[in-house]
C-alpha positions, 0 to 999 in steps of 0.5 A: 481526524478520527476519535481514536486518532485524537486519543492517540494524539492526546496520549502522545502529547501528555505522556510520550512527548514528556519522555526523554529520547531514550525512554521514547526509543525504549517505548517504541521497542516495547511496542514493536516487540509486542506487535511482532509477537501477535499475528497482526495484519498491518498490510491492507491488501484490499487494493491488490489485484486479483488473478482475474484482474491481472488476466483481464489487463493482459488480455486487453493489452495484448489485444490492443497491441495487436490492433495497433500493430495491425493498424500500423502495417495497414498504414505502412502499406499505404505509404 
């Protein structure tokens, strides 16, 4: 667990956990509303495929498919 995670867990245990469900919902609402006003990037797009990656995959797939079909027709001509 990261130090930040530990701090958040302590905060939750000491403060948030002692709030009533209604107070917790109000706190959630305040936090989410505040986040929606800021330009926070929550989605990590570091794992997304670049256009080049996608093109490489398409090329590989088409070539592989072509080889399989060619091999299949050779096989079928032998049968």
